[in-house]
N, CA, C and O atoms as a printed pandas DataFrame, in Angstrom:
     atom_number atom_name residue_name chain_id  residue_number  x_coord  y_coord  z_coord
0              1         N          MET        A               1  -12.602  -30.441   33.802
1              2        CA          MET        A               1  -13.657  -29.405   33.399
2              3         C          MET        A               1  -13.126  -28.554   32.306
3              4         O          MET        A               1  -12.015  -28.035   32.416
4              5         N          LYS        A               2  -13.840  -28.393   31.297
5              6        CA          LYS        A               2  -13.502  -27.567   30.141
6              7         C          LYS        A               2  -13.593  -26.104   30.460
7              8         O          LYS        A               2  -14.646  -25.730   30.978
8              9         N          PRO        A               3  -12.638  -25.203   30.227
9             10        CA          PRO        A               3  -12.671  -23.834   30.430
10            11         C          PRO        A               3  -13.866  -23.232   29.616
11            12         O          PRO        A               3  -14.238  -23.778   28.578
12            13         N          ASP        A               4  -14.425  -22.170   30.071
13            14        CA          ASP        A               4  -15.477  -21.577   29.370
14            15         C          ASP        A               4  -15.152  -20.688   28.168
15            16         O          ASP        A               4  -16.046  -20.197   27.478
16            17         N          ARG        A               5  -13.888  -20.500   27.943
17            18        CA          ARG        A               5  -13.386  -19.677   26.875
18            19         C          ARG        A               5  -13.758  -20.336   25.527
19            20         O          ARG        A               5  -13.616  -21.552   25.396
20            21         N          PRO        A               6  -14.173  -19.658   24.642
21            22        CA          PRO        A               6  -14.589  -20.203   23.306
22            23         C          PRO        A               6  -13.263  -20.728   22.551
23            24         O          PRO        A               6  -12.149  -20.259   22.785
24            25         N          ASP        A               7  -13.501  -21.713   21.655
25            26        CA          ASP        A               7  -12.380  -22.206   20.842
26            27         C          ASP        A               7  -11.813  -21.137   19.989
27            28         O          ASP        A               7  -10.628  -21.207   19.662
28            29         N          THR        A               8  -12.585  -20.119   19.588
29            30        CA          THR        A               8  -12.010  -19.024   18.766
30            31         C          THR        A               8  -10.856  -18.355   19.425
31            32         O          THR        A               8   -9.866  -18.013   18.777
32            33         N          LEU        A               9  -10.980  -18.152   20.781
33            34        CA          LEU        A               9   -9.962  -17.547   21.511
34            35         C          LEU        A               9   -8.760  -18.449   21.769
35            36         O          LEU        A               9   -7.641  -17.946   21.868
36            37         N          ARG        A              10   -8.942  -19.698   21.876
37            38        CA          ARG        A              10   -7.902  -20.596   22.066
38            39         C          ARG        A              10   -6.972  -20.640   20.696
39            40         O          ARG        A              10   -5.742  -20.593   20.707
40            41         N          TRP        A              11   -7.711  -20.728   19.643
41            42        CA          TRP        A              11   -7.061  -20.747   18.333
42            43         C          TRP        A              11   -6.380  -19.322   18.099
43            44         O          TRP        A              11   -5.318  -19.247   17.481
44            45         N          PHE        A              12   -6.981  -18.269   18.577
45            46        CA          PHE        A              12   -6.363  -16.962   18.487
46            47         C          PHE        A              12   -5.037  -17.005   19.243
47            48         O          PHE        A              12   -4.063  -16.458   18.726
48            49         N          GLU        A              13   -4.924  -17.607   20.418
49            50        CA          GLU        A              13   -3.609  -17.756   21.163
50            51         C          GLU        A              13   -2.693  -18.497   20.340
51            52         O          GLU        A              13   -1.581  -18.041   20.071
52            53         N          TYR        A              14   -3.116  -19.679   19.899
53            54        CA          TYR        A              14   -2.215  -20.535   19.037
54            55         C          TYR        A              14   -1.652  -19.790   17.905
55            56         O          TYR        A              14   -0.445  -19.852   17.671
56            57         N          ALA        A              15   -2.475  -19.070   17.169
57            58        CA          ALA        A              15   -1.939  -18.410   15.919
58            59         C          ALA        A              15   -0.971  -17.299   16.351
59            60         O          ALA        A              15    0.098  -17.137   15.762
60            61         N          LEU        A              16   -1.348  -16.550   17.364
61            62        CA          LEU        A              16   -0.464  -15.449   17.816
62            63         C          LEU        A              16    0.896  -15.946   18.328
63            64         O          LEU        A              16    1.927  -15.394   17.945
64            65         N          ILE        A              17    0.920  -16.931   19.148
65            66        CA          ILE        A              17    2.096  -17.515   19.627
66            67         C          ILE        A              17    2.953  -18.180   18.531
67            68         O          ILE        A              17    4.176  -18.042   18.495
68            69         N          ALA        A              18    2.280  -18.876   17.678
69            70        CA          ALA        A              18    3.021  -19.513   16.522
70            71         C          ALA        A              18    3.593  -18.534   15.617
71            72         O          ALA        A              18    4.686  -18.772   15.105
72            73         N          SER        A              19    2.971  -17.461   15.366
73            74        CA          SER        A              19    3.549  -16.402   14.604
74            75         C          SER        A              19    4.829  -15.840   15.175
75            76         O          SER        A              19    5.797  -15.615   14.447
76            77         N          GLN        A              20    4.837  -15.614   16.467
77            78        CA          GLN        A              20    6.033  -15.124   17.097
78            79         C          GLN        A              20    7.168  -16.127   17.127
79            80         O          GLN        A              20    8.326  -15.742   16.972
80            81         N          ILE        A              21    6.862  -17.438   17.327
81            82        CA          ILE        A              21    7.842  -18.449   17.299
82            83         C          ILE        A              21    8.465  -18.509   15.961
83            84         O          ILE        A              21    9.690  -18.587   15.864
84            85         N          ILE        A              22    7.680  -18.478   14.900
85            86        CA          ILE        A              22    8.189  -18.463   13.523
86            87         C          ILE        A              22    9.051  -17.224   13.348
87            88         O          ILE        A              22   10.151  -17.347   12.809
88            89         N          ARG        A              23    8.638  -16.075   13.754
89            90        CA          ARG        A              23    9.460  -14.888   13.530
90            91         C          ARG        A              23   10.733  -14.963   14.196
91            92         O          ARG        A              23   11.747  -14.706   13.547
92            93         N          ILE        A              24   10.811  -15.302   15.476
93            94        CA          ILE        A              24   12.056  -15.494   16.221
94            95         C          ILE        A              24   12.953  -16.472   15.576
95            96         O          ILE        A              24   14.132  -16.192   15.364
96            97         N          ALA        A              25   12.423  -17.637   15.250
97            98        CA          ALA        A              25   13.200  -18.786   14.640
98            99         C          ALA        A              25   13.769  -18.289   13.266
99           100         O          ALA        A              25   14.927  -18.581   12.969
100          101         N          THR        A              26   13.018  -17.573   12.451
101          102        CA          THR        A              26   13.444  -17.182   11.178
102          103         C          THR        A              26   14.550  -16.128   11.274
103          104         O          THR        A              26   15.551  -16.239   10.566
104          105         N          ILE        A              27   14.403  -15.114   12.123
105          106        CA          ILE        A              27   15.423  -14.202   12.357
106          107         C          ILE        A              27   16.673  -14.840   12.927
107          108         O          ILE        A              27   17.784  -14.483   12.534
108          109         N          SER        A              28   16.508  -15.803   13.869
109          110        CA          SER        A              28   17.692  -16.497   14.420
110          111         C          SER        A              28   18.470  -17.223   13.456
111          112         O          SER        A              28   19.698  -17.208   13.531
112          113         N          LEU        A              29   17.773  -17.955   12.417
113          114        CA          LEU        A              29   18.436  -18.679   11.487
114          115         C          LEU        A              29   19.103  -17.804   10.409
115          116         O          LEU        A              29   20.012  -18.272    9.723
116          117         N          HIS        A              30   18.659  -16.521   10.245
117          118        CA          HIS        A              30   19.311  -15.620    9.205
118          119         C          HIS        A              30   20.064  -14.475    9.890
119          120         O          HIS        A              30   20.337  -13.459    9.250
120          121         N          ILE        A              31   20.390  -14.610   11.123
121          122        CA          ILE        A              31   20.935  -13.566   11.868
122          123         C          ILE        A              31   22.372  -13.137   11.339
123          124         O          ILE        A              31   22.707  -11.962   11.490
124          125         N          GLU        A              32   23.153  -13.952   10.784
125          126        CA          GLU        A              32   24.441  -13.615   10.277
126          127         C          GLU        A              32   24.285  -12.715    9.029
127          128         O          GLU        A              32   24.936  -11.681    8.888
128          129         N          VAL        A              33   23.391  -13.166    8.141
129          130        CA          VAL        A              33   23.185  -12.401    6.868
130          131         C          VAL        A              33   22.609  -10.963    7.238
131          132         O          VAL        A              33   23.025   -9.945    6.686
132          133         N          MET        A              34   21.674  -10.959    8.163
133          134        CA          MET        A              34   21.119   -9.644    8.623
134          135         C          MET        A              34   22.123   -8.844    9.274
135          136         O          MET        A              34   22.122   -7.631    9.063
136          137         N          ALA        A              35   23.051   -9.402   10.100
137          138        CA          ALA        A              35   24.108   -8.596   10.682
138          139         C          ALA        A              35   25.045   -8.010    9.680
139          140         O          ALA        A              35   25.497   -6.871    9.795
140          141         N          LYS        A              36   25.323   -8.807    8.706
141          142        CA          LYS        A              36   26.222   -8.387    7.602
142          143         C          LYS        A              36   25.577   -7.143    6.920
143          144         O          LYS        A              36   26.236   -6.117    6.753
144          145         N          ILE        A              37   24.302   -7.250    6.536
145          146        CA          ILE        A              37   23.596   -6.323    5.699
146          147         C          ILE        A              37   23.425   -4.961    6.504
147          148         O          ILE        A              37   23.626   -3.871    5.967
148          149         N          THR        A              38   23.050   -5.098    7.785
149          150        CA          THR        A              38   22.761   -3.870    8.622
150          151         C          THR        A              38   23.957   -3.331    9.289
151          152         O          THR        A              38   23.976   -2.153    9.646
152          153         N          GLY        A              39   25.033   -4.176    9.493
153          154        CA          GLY        A              39   26.247   -3.731   10.239
154          155         C          GLY        A              39   25.976   -3.772   11.694
155          156         O          GLY        A              39   26.756   -3.168   12.430
156          157         N          LEU        A              40   24.999   -4.389   12.187
157          158        CA          LEU        A              40   24.644   -4.422   13.653
158          159         C          LEU        A              40   25.114   -5.693   14.164
159          160         O          LEU        A              40   25.234   -6.666   13.420
160          161         N          ALA        A              41   25.404   -5.732   15.488
161          162        CA          ALA        A              41   25.734   -6.985   16.133
162          163         C          ALA        A              41   24.449   -7.945   16.134
163          164         O          ALA        A              41   23.312   -7.473   16.134
164          165         N          PRO        A              42   24.697   -9.291   16.136
165          166        CA          PRO        A              42   23.521  -10.148   16.114
166          167         C          PRO        A              42   22.703  -10.081   17.376
167          168         O          PRO        A              42   21.490  -10.289   17.346
168          169         N          GLN        A              43   23.360   -9.789   18.499
169          170        CA          GLN        A              43   22.564   -9.543   19.765
170          171         C          GLN        A              43   21.612   -8.428   19.647
171          172         O          GLN        A              43   20.473   -8.514   20.107
172          173         N          THR        A              44   22.046   -7.394   19.047
173          174        CA          THR        A              44   21.273   -6.150   18.779
174          175         C          THR        A              44   20.027   -6.504   17.993
175          176         O          THR        A              44   18.917   -6.112   18.353
176          177         N          LEU        A              45   20.220   -7.242   16.925
177          178        CA          LEU        A              45   19.117   -7.674   16.010
178          179         C          LEU        A              45   18.169   -8.529   16.657
179          180         O          LEU        A              45   17.002   -8.513   16.267
180          181         N          LEU        A              46   18.543   -9.313   17.646
181          182        CA          LEU        A              46   17.650  -10.161   18.349
182          183         C          LEU        A              46   16.679   -9.571   19.383
183          184         O          LEU        A              46   15.700  -10.184   19.810
184          185         N          ILE        A              47   17.045   -8.279   19.764
185          186        CA          ILE        A              47   16.225   -7.559   20.692
186          187         C          ILE        A              47   14.793   -7.408   20.092
187          188         O          ILE        A              47   13.798   -7.735   20.739
188          189         N          SER        A              48   14.733   -6.926   18.896
189          190        CA          SER        A              48   13.444   -6.634   18.328
190          191         C          SER        A              48   12.482   -7.711   18.273
191          192         O          SER        A              48   11.341   -7.490   18.680
192          193         N          PRO        A              49   12.811   -8.908   17.799
193          194        CA          PRO        A              49   11.876  -10.006   17.692
194          195         C          PRO        A              49   11.318  -10.401   19.092
195          196         O          PRO        A              49   10.143  -10.731   19.250
196          197         N          PHE        A              50   12.223  -10.349   20.084
197          198        CA          PHE        A              50   11.843  -10.837   21.450
198          199         C          PHE        A              50   10.881   -9.784   22.031
199          200         O          PHE        A              50    9.835  -10.141   22.571
200          201         N          VAL        A              51   11.229   -8.483   21.924
201          202        CA          VAL        A              51   10.379   -7.519   22.473
202          203         C          VAL        A              51    9.004   -7.517   21.743
203          204         O          VAL        A              51    7.954   -7.446   22.381
204          205         N          ASN        A              52    9.044   -7.594   20.405
205          206        CA          ASN        A              52    7.792   -7.712   19.650
206          207         C          ASN        A              52    6.917   -8.938   20.143
207          208         O          ASN        A              52    5.704   -8.807   20.307
208          209         N          ALA        A              53    7.534  -10.058   20.359
209          210        CA          ALA        A              53    6.804  -11.298   20.868
210          211         C          ALA        A              53    6.261  -11.019   22.306
211          212         O          ALA        A              53    5.127  -11.384   22.617
212          213         N          ALA        A              54    7.055  -10.389   23.149
213          214        CA          ALA        A              54    6.571  -10.098   24.537
214          215         C          ALA        A              54    5.332   -9.256   24.499
215          216         O          ALA        A              54    4.338   -9.551   25.162
216          217         N          VAL        A              55    5.399   -8.143   23.672
217          218        CA          VAL        A              55    4.309   -7.203   23.583
218          219         C          VAL        A              55    2.958   -7.853   23.012
219          220         O          VAL        A              55    1.874   -7.786   23.591
220          221         N          LEU        A              56    3.191   -8.495   21.779
221          222        CA          LEU        A              56    2.017   -9.133   21.115
222          223         C          LEU        A              56    1.453  -10.254   21.976
223          224         O          LEU        A              56    0.236  -10.325   22.148
224          225         N          ILE        A              57    2.287  -11.133   22.525
225          226        CA          ILE        A              57    1.736  -12.256   23.381
226          227         C          ILE        A              57    1.121  -11.673   24.686
227          228         O          ILE        A              57    0.101  -12.158   25.176
228          229         N          GLY        A              58    1.727  -10.698   25.186
229          230        CA          GLY        A              58    1.138  -10.053   26.371
230          231         C          GLY        A              58   -0.242   -9.469   26.126
231          232         O          GLY        A              58   -1.174   -9.620   26.915
232          233         N          LEU        A              59   -0.317   -8.793   24.986
233          234        CA          LEU        A              59   -1.685   -8.221   24.687
234          235         C          LEU        A              59   -2.592   -9.301   24.398
235          236         O          LEU        A              59   -3.746   -9.231   24.821
236          237         N          GLY        A              60   -2.195  -10.319   23.710
237          238        CA          GLY        A              60   -2.961  -11.496   23.352
238          239         C          GLY        A              60   -3.602  -12.117   24.594
239          240         O          GLY        A              60   -4.808  -12.339   24.701
240          241         N          LEU        A              61   -2.662  -12.377   25.534
241          242        CA          LEU        A              61   -3.167  -13.000   26.901
242          243         C          LEU        A              61   -4.068  -12.091   27.698
243          244         O          LEU        A              61   -4.977  -12.549   28.391
244          245         N          ALA        A              62   -3.809  -10.773   27.597
245          246        CA          ALA        A              62   -4.766   -9.822   28.231
246          247         C          ALA        A              62   -6.103   -9.937   27.592
247          248         O          ALA        A              62   -7.125   -9.811   28.266
248          249         N          ILE        A              63   -6.130  -10.153   26.421
249          250        CA          ILE        A              63   -7.417  -10.276   25.650
250          251         C          ILE        A              63   -8.103  -11.669   26.058
251          252         O          ILE        A              63   -9.212  -11.725   26.589
252          253         N          SER        A              64   -7.315  -12.787   25.747
253          254        CA          SER        A              64   -8.009  -14.048   25.835
254          255         C          SER        A              64   -8.072  -14.572   27.311
255          256         O          SER        A              64   -8.937  -15.402   27.590
256          257         N          ARG        A              65   -7.284  -14.174   28.177
257          258        CA          ARG        A              65   -7.327  -14.660   29.505
258          259         C          ARG        A              65   -7.816  -13.603   30.517
259          260         O          ARG        A              65   -8.479  -13.939   31.499
260          261         N          GLY        A              66   -7.472  -12.288   30.257
261          262        CA          GLY        A              66   -7.975  -11.264   31.187
262          263         C          GLY        A              66   -9.240  -10.561   30.769
263          264         O          GLY        A              66   -9.767   -9.693   31.464
264          265         N          LYS        A              67   -9.712  -10.975   29.592
265          266        CA          LYS        A              67  -10.986  -10.322   29.130
266          267         C          LYS        A              67  -10.890   -8.863   28.977
267          268         O          LYS        A              67  -11.887   -8.169   29.176
268          269         N          PHE        A              68   -9.779   -8.354   28.644
269          270        CA          PHE        A              68   -9.553   -6.864   28.333
270          271         C          PHE        A              68   -9.793   -6.549   26.811
271          272         O          PHE        A              68   -8.894   -6.420   25.980
272          273         N          GLY        A              69  -11.062   -6.451   26.587
273          274        CA          GLY        A              69  -11.446   -6.288   25.154
274          275         C          GLY        A              69  -10.848   -5.056   24.427
275          276         O          GLY        A              69  -10.650   -5.068   23.212
276          277         N          PHE        A              70  -10.578   -4.024   25.196
277          278        CA          PHE        A              70   -9.980   -2.840   24.618
278          279         C          PHE        A              70   -8.574   -3.131   24.174
279          280         O          PHE        A              70   -8.064   -2.424   23.305
280          281         N          ALA        A              71   -7.923   -4.122   24.714
281          282        CA          ALA        A              71   -6.529   -4.408   24.212
282          283         C          ALA        A              71   -6.549   -4.877   22.769
283          284         O          ALA        A              71   -5.507   -4.885   22.113
284          285         N          ARG        A              72   -7.755   -5.282   22.239
285          286        CA          ARG        A              72   -7.802   -5.761   20.837
286          287         C          ARG        A              72   -7.361   -4.599   19.996
287          288         O          ARG        A              72   -6.624   -4.804   19.032
288          289         N          TRP        A              73   -7.743   -3.461   20.284
289          290        CA          TRP        A              73   -7.465   -2.269   19.385
290          291         C          TRP        A              73   -5.919   -2.004   19.341
291          292         O          TRP        A              73   -5.403   -1.688   18.269
292          293         N          PHE        A              74   -5.210   -2.120   20.421
293          294        CA          PHE        A              74   -3.781   -2.004   20.474
294          295         C          PHE        A              74   -3.158   -3.105   19.627
295          296         O          PHE        A              74   -2.198   -2.892   18.887
296          297         N          LEU        A              75   -3.750   -4.304   19.767
297          298        CA          LEU        A              75   -3.032   -5.496   19.028
298          299         C          LEU        A              75   -3.335   -5.263   17.592
299          300         O          LEU        A              75   -2.443   -5.487   16.774
300          301         N          ILE        A              76   -4.563   -4.813   17.173
301          302        CA          ILE        A              76   -4.850   -4.478   15.739
302          303         C          ILE        A              76   -3.890   -3.490   15.176
303          304         O          ILE        A              76   -3.422   -3.691   14.056
304          305         N          VAL        A              77   -3.555   -2.423   15.878
305          306        CA          VAL        A              77   -2.615   -1.501   15.348
306          307         C          VAL        A              77   -1.202   -2.096   15.093
307          308         O          VAL        A              77   -0.553   -1.744   14.108
308          309         N          LEU        A              78   -0.721   -3.027   16.014
309          310        CA          LEU        A              78    0.499   -3.690   15.823
310          311         C          LEU        A              78    0.476   -4.644   14.665
311          312         O          LEU        A              78    1.459   -4.802   13.941
312          313         N          ILE        A              79   -0.674   -5.287   14.497
313          314        CA          ILE        A              79   -0.819   -6.248   13.380
314          315         C          ILE        A              79   -0.831   -5.465   12.011
315          316         O          ILE        A              79   -0.200   -5.856   11.030
316          317         N          ALA        A              80   -1.584   -4.355   12.030
317          318        CA          ALA        A              80   -1.605   -3.579   10.859
318          319         C          ALA        A              80   -0.240   -3.097   10.374
319          320         O          ALA        A              80    0.053   -3.047    9.180
320          321         N          LEU        A              81    0.589   -2.741   11.380
321          322        CA          LEU        A              81    1.978   -2.371   11.042
322          323         C          LEU        A              81    2.747   -3.492   10.375
323          324         O          LEU        A              81    3.523   -3.264    9.447
324          325         N          ASP        A              82    2.525   -4.706   10.855
325          326        CA          ASP        A              82    3.143   -5.858   10.230
326          327         C          ASP        A              82    2.598   -6.173    8.783
327          328         O          ASP        A              82    3.345   -6.562    7.885
328          329         N          VAL        A              83    1.302   -5.985    8.629
329          330        CA          VAL        A              83    0.646   -6.109    7.358
330          331         C          VAL        A              83    1.202   -5.071    6.327
331          332         O          VAL        A              83    1.451   -5.403    5.168
332          333         N          VAL        A              84    1.380   -3.842    6.782
333          334        CA          VAL        A              84    2.027   -2.814    5.974
334          335         C          VAL        A              84    3.440   -3.277    5.572
335          336         O          VAL        A              84    3.877   -3.094    4.435
336          337         N          GLY        A              85    4.130   -3.877    6.541
337          338        CA          GLY        A              85    5.492   -4.343    6.280
338          339         C          GLY        A              85    5.579   -5.442    5.075
339          340         O          GLY        A              85    6.655   -5.662    4.520
340          341         N          LEU        A              86    4.468   -6.066    4.735
341          342        CA          LEU        A              86    4.454   -7.044    3.718
342          343         C          LEU        A              86    4.839   -6.479    2.334
343          344         O          LEU        A              86    5.296   -7.184    1.434
344          345         N          ALA        A              87    4.628   -5.207    2.238
345          346        CA          ALA        A              87    5.046   -4.529    0.949
346          347         C          ALA        A              87    6.453   -4.605    0.669
347          348         O          ALA        A              87    6.856   -4.529   -0.492
348          349         N          GLY        A              88    7.328   -4.769    1.763
349          350        CA          GLY        A              88    8.723   -4.859    1.530
350          351         C          GLY        A              88    9.293   -6.268    1.356
351          352         O          GLY        A              88   10.498   -6.487    1.237
352          353         N          ILE        A              89    8.389   -7.158    1.350
353          354        CA          ILE        A              89    8.799   -8.594    1.269
354          355         C          ILE        A              89    9.613   -8.884    0.036
355          356         O          ILE        A              89   10.626   -9.573    0.150
356          357         N          PRO        A              90    9.221   -8.377   -1.211
357          358        CA          PRO        A              90   10.172   -8.626   -2.355
358          359         C          PRO        A              90   11.619   -8.149   -2.122
359          360         O          PRO        A              90   12.582   -8.817   -2.500
360          361         N          SER        A              91   11.735   -6.968   -1.484
361          362        CA          SER        A              91   13.088   -6.473   -1.210
362          363         C          SER        A              91   13.765   -7.408   -0.190
363          364         O          SER        A              91   14.967   -7.652   -0.302
364          365         N          VAL        A              92   13.077   -7.900    0.732
365          366        CA          VAL        A              92   13.708   -8.720    1.821
366          367         C          VAL        A              92   14.091   -9.975    1.182
367          368         O          VAL        A              92   15.143  -10.537    1.487
368          369         N          ALA        A              93   13.251  -10.459    0.272
369          370        CA          ALA        A              93   13.659  -11.807   -0.434
370          371         C          ALA        A              93   14.937  -11.605   -1.183
371          372         O          ALA        A              93   15.792  -12.490   -1.177
372          373         N          ALA        A              94   15.119  -10.399   -1.874
373          374        CA          ALA        A              94   16.296  -10.202   -2.610
374          375         C          ALA        A              94   17.551  -10.025   -1.697
375          376         O          ALA        A              94   18.628  -10.507   -2.049
376          377         N          MET        A              95   17.421   -9.350   -0.550
377          378        CA          MET        A              95   18.514   -9.100    0.249
378          379         C          MET        A              95   18.871  -10.317    1.200
379          380         O          MET        A              95   20.040  -10.699    1.263
380          381         N          ILE        A              96   17.936  -10.891    1.894
381          382        CA          ILE        A              96   18.222  -11.917    2.858
382          383         C          ILE        A              96   17.981  -13.294    2.277
383          384         O          ILE        A              96   18.761  -14.210    2.540
384          385         N          GLY        A              97   16.946  -13.467    1.511
385          386        CA          GLY        A              97   16.582  -14.753    0.912
386          387         C          GLY        A              97   15.164  -15.041    0.897
387          388         O          GLY        A              97   14.393  -14.517    1.700
388          389         N          VAL        A              98   14.790  -15.881   -0.018
389          390        CA          VAL        A              98   13.421  -16.273   -0.197
390          391         C          VAL        A              98   12.909  -17.028    1.046
391          392         O          VAL        A              98   11.808  -16.715    1.497
392          393         N          PRO        A              99   13.622  -17.983    1.618
393          394        CA          PRO        A              99   13.093  -18.569    2.840
394          395         C          PRO        A              99   12.729  -17.650    3.920
395          396         O          PRO        A              99   11.694  -17.822    4.565
396          397         N          PHE        A             100   13.584  -16.623    4.160
397          398        CA          PHE        A             100   13.328  -15.653    5.194
398          399         C          PHE        A             100   12.028  -14.933    4.840
399          400         O          PHE        A             100   11.168  -14.761    5.704
400          401         N          ALA        A             101   11.874  -14.519    3.613
401          402        CA          ALA        A             101   10.774  -13.711    3.235
402          403         C          ALA        A             101    9.398  -14.588    3.291
403          404         O          ALA        A             101    8.334  -14.094    3.663
404          405         N          ALA        A             102    9.536  -15.869    2.903
405          406        CA          ALA        A             102    8.424  -16.825    2.939
406          407         C          ALA        A             102    7.987  -16.992    4.451
407          408         O          ALA        A             102    6.808  -16.819    4.758
408          409         N          PHE        A             103    8.883  -17.308    5.335
409          410        CA          PHE        A             103    8.473  -17.562    6.664
410          411         C          PHE        A             103    8.007  -16.240    7.356
411          412         O          PHE        A             103    7.096  -16.282    8.183
412          413         N          SER        A             104    8.588  -15.131    7.044
413          414        CA          SER        A             104    7.997  -13.898    7.465
414          415         C          SER        A             104    6.581  -13.621    7.045
415          416         O          SER        A             104    5.744  -13.129    7.801
416          417         N          THR        A             105    6.363  -13.962    5.803
417          418        CA          THR        A             105    4.961  -13.813    5.305
418          419         C          THR        A             105    4.001  -14.693    6.073
419          420         O          THR        A             105    2.922  -14.253    6.470
420          421         N          VAL        A             106    4.399  -15.953    6.283
421          422        CA          VAL        A             106    3.597  -16.964    7.047
422          423         C          VAL        A             106    3.327  -16.386    8.447
423          424         O          VAL        A             106    2.220  -16.540    8.962
424          425         N          ALA        A             107    4.291  -15.741    9.058
425          426        CA          ALA        A             107    4.161  -15.244   10.405
426          427         C          ALA        A             107    3.155  -14.147   10.413
427          428         O          ALA        A             107    2.362  -14.081   11.353
428          429         N          VAL        A             108    3.119  -13.236    9.395
429          430        CA          VAL        A             108    2.084  -12.208    9.308
430          431         C          VAL        A             108    0.756  -12.743    8.929
431          432         O          VAL        A             108   -0.275  -12.239    9.372
432          433         N          LEU        A             109    0.757  -13.771    8.103
433          434        CA          LEU        A             109   -0.652  -14.366    7.827
434          435         C          LEU        A             109   -1.217  -15.049    9.101
435          436         O          LEU        A             109   -2.435  -15.057    9.282
436          437         N          LEU        A             110   -0.405  -15.596    9.950
437          438        CA          LEU        A             110   -0.955  -16.096   11.229
438          439         C          LEU        A             110   -1.439  -14.946   12.116
439          440         O          LEU        A             110   -2.403  -15.113   12.862
440          441         N          LEU        A             111   -0.803  -13.814   12.049
441          442        CA          LEU        A             111   -1.294  -12.635   12.846
442          443         C          LEU        A             111   -2.639  -12.177   12.281
443          444         O          LEU        A             111   -3.525  -11.756   13.025
444          445         N          ILE        A             112   -2.774  -12.262   11.003
445          446        CA          ILE        A             112   -4.086  -11.854   10.343
446          447         C          ILE        A             112   -5.152  -12.819   10.863
447          448         O          ILE        A             112   -6.242  -12.406   11.261
448          449         N          ALA        A             113   -4.821  -14.095   10.851
449          450        CA          ALA        A             113   -5.726  -15.031   11.220
450          451         C          ALA        A             113   -6.155  -14.851   12.751
451          452         O          ALA        A             113   -7.309  -15.074   13.118
452          453         N          ALA        A             114   -5.160  -14.440   13.598
453          454        CA          ALA        A             114   -5.409  -14.173   15.019
454          455         C          ALA        A             114   -6.422  -13.008   15.145
455          456         O          ALA        A             114   -7.382  -12.991   15.915
456          457         N          ALA        A             115   -6.057  -12.023   14.259
457          458        CA          ALA        A             115   -6.911  -10.816   14.348
458          459         C          ALA        A             115   -8.392  -11.107   13.975
459          460         O          ALA        A             115   -9.339  -10.607   14.584
460          461         N          ILE        A             116   -8.509  -11.942   12.943
461          462        CA          ILE        A             116   -9.953  -12.379   12.552
462          463         C          ILE        A             116  -10.586  -13.158   13.773
463          464         O          ILE        A             116  -11.738  -12.919   14.135
464          465         N          LEU        A             117   -9.829  -14.051   14.362
465          466        CA          LEU        A             117  -10.391  -14.975   15.343
466          467         C          LEU        A             117  -10.837  -14.087   16.590
467          468         O          LEU        A             117  -11.844  -14.419   17.215
468          469         N          MET        A             118  -10.159  -13.047   16.934
469          470        CA          MET        A             118  -10.522  -12.311   18.085
470          471         C          MET        A             118  -11.778  -11.461   17.953
471          472         O          MET        A             118  -12.371  -11.002   18.929
472          473         N          PHE        A             119  -12.151  -11.278   16.685
473          474        CA          PHE        A             119  -13.311  -10.456   16.402
474          475         C          PHE        A             119  -14.605  -11.264   15.955
475          476         O          PHE        A             119  -15.642  -10.676   15.651
476          477         N          LEU        A             120  -14.484  -12.633   15.934
477          478        CA          LEU        A             120  -15.645  -13.587   15.596
478          479         C          LEU        A             120  -16.600  -13.423   16.659
479          480         O          LEU        A             120  -16.232  -13.066   17.778
480          481         N          PRO        A             121  -17.858  -13.672   16.370
481          482        CA          PRO        A             121  -18.976  -13.516   17.378
482          483         C          PRO        A             121  -18.801  -14.325   18.677
483          484         O          PRO        A             121  -19.251  -13.859   19.724
484          485         N          ALA        A             122  -18.197  -15.465   18.664
485          486        CA          ALA        A             122  -18.029  -16.165   19.945
486          487         C          ALA        A             122  -17.020  -15.526   20.834
487          488         O          ALA        A             122  -17.168  -15.510   22.056
488          489         N          SER        A             123  -15.982  -14.993   20.220
489          490        CA          SER        A             123  -14.992  -14.117   20.944
490          491         C          SER        A             123  -15.619  -12.862   21.499
491          492         O          SER        A             123  -15.445  -12.519   22.669
492          493         N          ASN        A             124  -16.326  -12.207   20.668
493          494        CA          ASN        A             124  -16.964  -10.991   21.135
494          495         C          ASN        A             124  -17.970  -11.169   22.297
495          496         O          ASN        A             124  -18.018  -10.350   23.215
496          497         N          ASP        A             125  -18.772  -12.257   22.239
497          498        CA          ASP        A             125  -19.676  -12.604   23.189
498          499         C          ASP        A             125  -19.003  -12.875   24.651
499          500         O          ASP        A             125  -19.446  -12.431   25.710
500          501         N          TRP        A             126  -17.915  -13.642   24.506
501          502        CA          TRP        A             126  -17.189  -14.015   25.679
502          503         C          TRP        A             126  -16.499  -12.777   26.330
503          504         O          TRP        A             126  -16.425  -12.659   27.553
504          505         N          LEU        A             127  -16.015  -11.889   25.483
505          506        CA          LEU        A             127  -15.396  -10.727   26.066
506          507         C          LEU        A             127  -16.414   -9.810   26.748
507          508         O          LEU        A             127  -16.093   -9.093   27.695
508          509         N          LYS        A             128  -17.624   -9.852   26.251
509          510        CA          LYS        A             128  -18.727   -8.944   26.763
510          511         C          LYS        A             128  -19.297   -9.592   27.934
511          512         O          LYS        A             128  -19.910   -8.901   28.748
512          513         N          ARG        A             129  -19.159  -10.859   28.108
513          514        CA          ARG        A             129  -19.851  -11.539   29.316
514          515         C          ARG        A             129  -19.342  -11.076   30.582
515          516         O          ARG        A             129  -18.148  -10.800   30.697
516          517         N          ASP        A             130  -20.184  -10.962   31.579
517          518        CA          ASP        A             130  -19.876  -10.458   32.911
518          519         C          ASP        A             130  -19.368   -9.057   33.047
519          520         O          ASP        A             130  -18.820   -8.645   34.070
520          521         N          ARG        A             131  -19.583   -8.315   31.928
521          522        CA          ARG        A             131  -19.185   -6.868   31.932
522          523         C          ARG        A             131  -20.397   -6.084   32.206
523          524         O          ARG        A             131  -21.450   -6.346   31.624
524          525         N          PRO        A             132  -20.297   -5.108   33.090
525          526        CA          PRO        A             132  -21.526   -4.261   33.454
526          527         C          PRO        A             132  -21.995   -3.521   32.146
527          528         O          PRO        A             132  -21.229   -3.037   31.313
528          529         N          SER        A             133  -23.336   -3.507   32.093
529          530        CA          SER        A             133  -23.920   -2.861   30.794
530          531         C          SER        A             133  -23.951   -1.318   30.961
531          532         O          SER        A             133  -24.377   -0.607   30.050
């Protein structure tokens, strides 16, 4: 039996999770360069992407599985911060490398796609279904 969730929310989950996998993989592959630039231990640098992934995916699942529509606004704020961070991509490319900057950009683009998907009419209708008027 097919779940009643719309395809837009399934693709929202895929985009959100894929963005975080790309982010963690990219940071993991460039961890030595980042550690040298920042002077921090590699373990310390890995805390941020894992916490970020836990929060974003947690909010995403609360939206797509738990029907907590208000969580969309928290997720939008976090995505907006990532979009603002795109302004620093040229500097990141110069310091860490073009592949790091490119994959980081792809991760943010997937977050933007996820944001769009969670506000499409099918997603909105599903989130409003069974909610008291």
